Structures are given as structure tokens and as C-alpha cells.
ZAFITOR-553692 format. One line per field, with one value per residue (C-alpha): residue in three letters; x, y, z. Coordinates in Angstrom, 3 decimals, always signed. Layout:
# ZAFITOR-553692
marke <- [Ala/...];
x <- [X/...];
y <- [Y/...];
z <- [Z/...];
This chain:
# ZAFITOR-553692
marke <- [Met/Gly/Ser/Gly/Gln/Leu/Gln/Met/Ile/Arg/Thr/Ala/Cys/Met/Leu/Glu/Glu/Ile/Arg/Asp/Lys/Val/Ile/Val/Leu/Thr/Gly/Ala/Met/Gln/Pro/Ala/Arg/Leu/Arg/Lys/Thr/Asp/Ala/Leu/Phe/Asn/Val/Gly/Cys/Ala/Val/Met/Ala/Leu/Gln/Leu/Leu/Thr/Pro/Gly/Val/His/Ile/Val/Met/Asn/Gly/Arg/Val/Phe/Gln/Pro/Arg/Arg/Val/Arg/Lys/Asn/Arg/Thr/Leu/Gln/Gln/Phe/Glu/Glu/Ile];
x <- [-3.833/-4.625/-1.945/-2.214/-1.487/+1.165/+2.801/+2.843/+4.203/+6.806/+7.744/+7.983/+10.406/+12.427/+12.411/+14.030/+17.381/+16.693/+18.185/+17.329/+14.208/+10.550/+8.802/+4.801/+3.094/-0.893/-3.676/-7.478/-9.756/-12.303/-11.097/-11.428/-14.088/-16.624/-19.054/-18.036/-14.192/-11.342/-8.726/-9.285/-9.038/-5.739/-4.234/-4.896/-3.126/-0.362/+0.328/+0.194/+2.392/+4.826/+5.268/+5.243/+7.288/+10.738/+13.039/+12.120/+9.662/+5.893/+2.522/-0.465/-3.942/-7.093/-5.745/-2.779/+0.946/+2.354/+5.871/+6.311/+7.358/+4.698/+1.539/-1.034/-4.339/-7.258/-9.466/-12.412/-12.204/-10.913/-8.448/-4.741/-3.296/-0.291/+1.447];
y <- [+12.881/+12.556/+13.002/+9.512/+8.190/+10.690/+9.749/+6.001/+6.830/+8.833/+6.121/+3.621/+5.337/+6.269/+2.413/+1.905/+2.329/-1.419/-4.147/-7.972/-7.682/-7.574/-4.796/-4.388/-1.262/-1.161/+0.870/+1.309/+3.639/+3.187/+2.815/-0.708/+0.198/+1.012/-1.736/-1.226/-1.410/-2.351/-3.152/-6.702/-7.413/-5.344/-6.870/-10.305/-9.258/-7.996/-10.870/-12.653/-10.456/-10.701/-14.385/-14.089/-10.816/-10.297/-8.234/-4.523/-2.145/-2.551/-0.819/-3.360/-1.604/-2.971/-6.338/-4.745/-4.290/-0.732/+0.609/+3.634/+5.804/+4.928/+5.540/+7.930/+8.134/+8.787/+10.969/+10.726/+6.739/+6.534/+4.105/+3.956/+3.491/+3.680/+6.612];
z <- [-1.775/+1.642/+4.284/+5.369/+1.598/+1.084/+4.030/+3.091/-0.240/+1.680/+4.077/+1.534/-0.374/+2.780/+3.148/-0.143/+1.027/+2.949/+0.824/+0.545/+2.867/+1.485/+3.092/+2.201/+3.360/+3.364/+4.817/+4.101/+2.148/+5.319/+8.758/+10.145/+12.826/+10.120/+8.616/+5.019/+4.968/+2.932/+5.622/+6.317/+2.519/+2.349/+5.134/+3.914/+0.649/+2.011/+4.227/+0.839/-1.206/+1.892/+0.876/-2.904/-3.824/-4.325/-1.849/-2.028/-0.890/-2.095/-1.289/-1.427/-1.687/-3.442/-4.413/-6.466/-5.705/-6.465/-6.644/-3.942/-6.735/-9.149/-7.085/-6.025/-4.797/-7.162/-5.129/-7.518/-7.904/-4.220/-5.011/-5.682/-9.105/-10.979/-12.510];
């Protein structure tokens, strides 16, 4: 797992202490400055998730919602997956 993805998961786990808030973390496999990026899609999904999810900490990537302690990056497939 790249350090950015590991940091996102660690940060999400630390934020779990905050109660009664919907917290959504997201990112991109490809930086926003590249022509072929997933950044805009992931930000749009995160905004939608903020409006629909119950309080807690969530990671939103590739149109999916993950719980911080049940996600990892599959480097072969270049996507997040539930564990």
C-alpha cells in the first residue's frame, strides 16, 4: 500500500473518536492534474456520501463506501477493496 493510502486509512481510524458527525475521506489513484484521473469522480461521490451516510468515518473511492478498518488498496488492480 502506498504511503498516501496508508495515511488516509490511519487518519480515518483516528477520526473514529469523533461522534455524531459524518466524516468522509477521499482521494485519487491518479492526480487531478492528469488527463485521465479519478479525482473529480471521487470528490463528487464523497459529496453525495456526506448527504446520505449515517454518522461515522467513511472512505469513499471508486463509487464505493468503505469502513476505515475494513479497506486496503489492491496494488495489482489499482483500486480499494474491502477486507
